[in-house]
C-alpha positions, -999 to 999 in steps of 0.1 A, spaced: -30 -144 22 -43 -142 -11 -73 -117 -5 -56 -81 -9 -85 -61 -1 -92 -85 32 -55 -72 39 -62 -33 32 -93 -32 48 -85 -50 77 -54 -27 81 -70 2 76 -99 -7 104 -66 -17 127 -48 19 120 -86 34 129 -92 15 153 -55 23 174 -63 55 166 -96 66 186 -80 37 212 -53 69 216 -79 93 220 -96 77 243 -63 76 266 -60 35 268 -30 20 291 1 29 276 15 -9 267 -19 -13 249 -9 14 227 27 9 222 15 -27 218 -8 -20 186 24 12 175 46 -17 173 28 -46 158 16 -15 126 47 -16 106 41 -54 101 5 -53 89 16 -20 64 43 -48 49 21 -75 52 -12 -50 32 16 -33 2 32 -68 -2 -10 -87 -10 -17 -52 -30 18 -56 -49 16 -94 -54 -20 -98 -55 -39 -70 -69 -47 -72 -106 -23 -51 -131 -54 -37 -155 -34 -15 -181 -12 -28 -210 25 -47 -203 52 -26 -215 67 -36 -254 100 -49 -252 121 -19 -270 97 5 -247 114 13 -210 90 31 -188 52 19 -186 34 62 -183 3 59 -202 -8 95 -201 15 110 -220 29 99 -254 70 97 -257 87 130 -251 117 142 -269 147 151 -258 164 165 -284 184 195 -267 183 210 -305 
């Protein structure tokens, strides 16, 4: 599934419904089934976001090791 927005919306809605159903005291087998399914859905969502979401920042240069763009390079000398 290449639509990371759908994955994010679906998993968020699923977890909200799960939480509401817990408060409504649904049968235990439904709660346990939804609970056991939730880690797989979260992993699927993370995979979809990491794989298909656009990266909007600049790429690192060959001499750069870290991609922090909110700060400039810091001096590491102890003198």
